[in-house]
C-alpha positions in Angstrom: -53.2 -53.1 -64.4 -51.5 -49.7 -64.3 -48.8 -51.1 -62.1 -48.4 -54.2 -64.3 -48.1 -52.0 -67.5 -45.7 -49.6 -65.7 -43.4 -52.5 -64.7 -43.7 -53.9 -68.3 -42.6 -50.5 -69.8 -39.7 -50.1 -67.3 -38.5 -53.6 -68.0 -38.7 -53.2 -71.7 -36.9 -49.8 -71.6 -34.2 -51.3 -69.4 -33.6 -53.9 -72.2 -33.1 -51.0 -74.5 -30.1 -49.8 -72.4 -31.9 -46.7 -71.0 -31.2 -45.4 -67.5 -33.9 -45.6 -64.9 -34.3 -41.8 -64.9 -34.6 -41.7 -68.7 -37.0 -44.6 -68.6 -39.2 -42.7 -66.1 -39.2 -39.6 -68.3 -40.1 -41.5 -71.4 -43.0 -43.4 -69.6 -44.4 -40.1 -68.3 -43.9 -38.4 -71.7 -45.7 -41.2 -73.5 -48.7 -41.2 -71.1 -49.1 -37.4 -71.1 -48.4 -37.1 -74.8 -51.2 -39.6 -75.5 -53.6 -36.8 -74.7 -52.0 -34.4 -77.2 -52.9 -34.6 -80.9 -51.3 -32.2 -83.5 -53.7 -31.5 -86.5 -51.7 -31.7 -89.7 -54.5 -31.7 -92.3 -58.2 -31.1 -92.7 -60.2 -32.8 -95.4 -63.5 -31.2 -96.4 -66.3 -33.7 -96.8 -69.5 -33.5 -98.9 -71.4 -35.6 -96.3 -71.6 -35.5 -92.5 -69.3 -37.9 -90.7 -69.4 -38.9 -87.0 -66.8 -37.4 -84.7 -66.2 -37.9 -81.0 -63.8 -35.7 -79.0 -62.4 -38.7 -77.1 -62.1 -41.0 -80.0 -58.4 -40.4 -80.4 -57.9 -41.6 -76.8 -59.9 -44.8 -77.4 -62.6 -43.6 -74.8 -65.5 -43.0 -77.2 -67.5 -45.9 -75.9 -67.6 -44.4 -72.4 -69.6 -41.3 -73.5 -71.5 -42.1 -76.7 -73.8 -39.1 -76.1 -70.8 -36.8 -77.0 -70.8 -38.1 -80.6 -71.3 -35.3 -83.1 -71.5 -35.0 -86.9 -69.2 -32.7 -89.0 -68.4 -32.1 -92.6 -64.6 -32.6 -92.3 -62.0 -35.2 -91.4 -59.1 -34.0 -89.3 -55.8 -35.9 -89.7 -53.6 -35.5 -86.6 -50.4 -36.9 -85.1 -50.4 -38.2 -81.5 -47.4 -37.1 -79.5 -47.3 -40.0 -77.1 -48.4 -42.7 -79.5 -46.4 -41.7 -82.6 -43.7 -39.0 -82.2 -42.1 -40.2 -79.0 -41.9 -43.9 -79.9 -40.7 -43.0 -83.4 -37.9 -40.9 -81.9 -36.9 -43.7 -79.6 -37.0 -46.2 -82.6 -34.6 -43.9 -84.5 -32.3 -43.7 -81.4 -32.3 -47.5 -81.1 -31.5 -47.9 -84.8 -28.4 -45.7 -84.4 -27.3 -47.9 -81.5 -27.9 -51.1 -83.5 -25.8 -49.7 -86.4 -23.0 -48.7 -84.1 -23.0 -52.0 -82.2 -23.7 -54.4 -85.1 -23.9 -53.0 -88.6 -24.9 -56.5 -89.9 -28.1 -56.3 -87.9 -29.4 -53.5 -90.1 -30.7 -56.2 -92.5 -32.5 -57.9 -89.6 -34.1 -54.5 -88.7 -35.2 -54.0 -92.3 -36.6 -57.6 -92.8 -38.4 -57.6 -89.3 -39.9 -54.2 -90.0 -41.2 -55.2 -93.5 -42.7 -58.4 -92.1 -44.5 -56.5 -89.4 -45.6 -53.7 -91.7 -47.3 -56.3 -93.9 -48.9 -58.0 -91.0 -50.3 -54.8 -89.6 -51.5 -53.6 -93.0 -53.5 -56.8 -93.4 -55.3 -56.7 -90.1 -55.8 -52.9 -89.6 -59.3 -51.6 -90.4 -60.9 -48.1 -90.4 -63.7 -47.9 -87.8 -66.6 -45.4 -88.2 -66.2 -42.4 -86.0 -62.9 -43.6 -84.5 -60.1 -44.0 -87.2 -57.7 -46.9 -87.9 -57.8 -49.8 -85.3 -56.0 -53.1 -85.1 -55.5 -56.0 -82.6 -53.0 -54.9 -80.0 -51.0 -58.2 -79.6 -50.4 -59.2 -83.2 -47.7 -56.7 -83.9 -45.5 -57.3 -80.9 -45.7 -61.1 -81.3 -44.6 -60.8 -85.0 -41.9 -58.2 -84.2 -40.4 -60.2 -81.3 -40.5 -63.5 -83.2 -38.8 -62.0 -86.2 -36.1 -60.3 -84.1 -35.3 -63.5 -82.2 -34.9 -65.4 -85.4 -33.0 -62.8 -87.4 -30.9 -61.0 -84.8 -30.8 -62.9 -81.4 -27.8 -60.8 -80.2 -29.8 -57.5 -80.8 -33.2 -58.9 -80.3 -34.7 -56.3 -78.0 -33.8 -53.1 -80.0 -34.7 -54.9 -83.3 -38.0 -56.0 -81.9 -38.8 -52.5 -80.6 -38.0 -50.9 -84.0 -40.1 -53.4 -85.9 -42.8 -53.2 -83.3 -43.1 -49.4 -83.8 -42.7 -49.2 -87.6 -45.2 -52.0 -88.2 -48.3 -50.3 -86.9 -47.1 -46.8 -87.7 -46.5 -47.5 -91.4 -48.6 -50.6 -92.0 -51.7 -49.7 -90.0 -51.7 -45.9 -90.1 -49.9 -44.5 -93.1 -50.8 -47.2 -95.6 -54.5 -46.9 -94.6 -54.7 -43.1 -94.7 -56.4 -43.3 -98.2 -59.2 -45.3 -96.6 -59.8 -42.6 -94.1 -60.7 -40.2 -96.9 -63.6 -42.5 -98.0 -64.7 -43.8 -94.6 -67.0 -42.1 -92.0 -64.3 -40.8 -89.7 -64.3 -37.3 -88.2 -60.8 -37.5 -86.6 -58.0 -39.8 -87.6 -55.0 -39.6 -85.3 -51.8 -41.3 -86.3 -50.7 -43.1 -83.1 -54.0 -42.4 -81.3 -57.1 -44.5 -80.5 -56.7 -48.2 -81.5 -53.2 -47.7 -82.8 -51.9 -46.1 -79.6 -51.6 -49.6 -78.1 -50.6 -50.8 -81.6 -47.5 -48.5 -81.8 -46.6 -47.9 -78.1 -47.4 -51.3 -76.6 -46.3 -53.1 -79.7 -42.8 -51.7 -79.4 -42.7 -52.1 -75.6 -44.1 -55.7 -75.5 -41.9 -56.8 -78.4 -38.7 -55.5 -76.7 -39.8 -57.2 -73.5 -40.5 -60.5 -75.1 -37.2 -60.4 -77.0 
């Protein structure tokens, strides 16, 4: 499986016109960055909420005995699951604008469609944060890109694949984190790591 996903990521990044060296750097940065969460806000709670130190990595089921209770919710940003793919999406958007300015409308429409789809299916999970099915977003993004911009399908699919879960699943559901039993909510971590990273990668590959 690691070899399969490694080949998938390299194949998708090649479609985004990145050199093999740059693709390797990005793959390593995403993997390593997935273990790094930057706290941006602490919300004091009146009640205790469950918190697991490995929840933001999606590994909470392996060691349930490490679950703890705390009276705060930490909002964090995951480096590998949010910051790096977002930066790459911005880079691809600049390339799309330079190569085909008319494709900007395709990027906007595909992103909006995927944002709505991700918003509908994403749910807060107690003790974990926001989660969503991993394959829905890339399928929606790739389909929209192929229909709206077949000549720029890969970069359009990647951009829509990243913005869909980032905005629709994470940012639009932050309000629910305040009222749900979540100790740590990582933007781009846990269930949305595959949502943001693999969504963009698989979408670009399919397109």
